[in-house]
N, C-alpha and C positions, 0 to 999 in steps of 0.2 A: 910188558913182561908176561910171558906165558907160564902158567903154573903146571907143574908136573902132576902126575897121578898121585904120587906120594904126598905132595903138598896139599892137594885137594882132599885126600883121605884124612890127613892130619887135621886140616881145618874143619872138616865135617865132624870128626870125632870130638874135637875141642868144643864146637858149638853144641853138640849133643850133651856132653858132660856139663857144660855151663848151663844149658837150659834146664836140665834135670835138677841140678843143685839150686838154681834160682827158684824153681817151682817148690822145692822143699823149703827153702828160705821163706817164700811167700806164705806157705801153709803154716809154718811155725810162727811167723811174725803176726800175721793178720787173722787167719782162720782159727787157730788154736786160742789166740787171745780173745777173739769174739765169743767163742763157745766156753771159755774158761769160767765165766761167771756162773754157769750152770753147775759147776763142780762145787758142791756145798759141804764137803767134808774136811776135817782137820787132818793135816799131814805134818808131822814133827812140830806140832804146836801152832802152825800157821794154816790159814785157809789154803786148800790145794790150788785154787786159782792163782793166789799170790805166788806160791811156789813155782808153778808152771811159768808164770810171766817173769819172775825174777831170777830163777835158777835154771829151770828146765830148758828154756830157749837158749841160754848162754852155752849150755852143754852141747846142744844141737849145732850152734854156730861154730864152736871149736871143732866138732866132728866134721862139719862141712869143709872147713879150711884144711884139716888134716887129709881128708879124702881127696880133695882137689889137688893138693900138692903131691900126694903119693901117685895119683892117677896120671897127672901131667908129667911127672918125672919118668914114669914108665912109658908113656906115649912118646916123650922126647927121645928116649933110648931106642924105641922101636923104629922111629923115623930118622934116626941119625942126627938129631939136632940137640942132643944133650950137652950141657956144659961140663967141662972137665972138672973133676973134684979132686 
């Protein structure tokens, strides 16, 4: 099956969005957690490193999901593959 230019563009944009969001996920999950132990101040009664690991990363994950869903819905409409609502 031969892909059209529209399908190739759709797939390229999808891969770019996914790659960027996975890079953000990696930084939030591994890089920030690694450096969080150097954050030695108290934030709302808890060590800031605990707050970043327990709460801050969850907020970022929800934002990643929201952004991906919104962006993919827009991309689907642009390329004519959106589901009927």
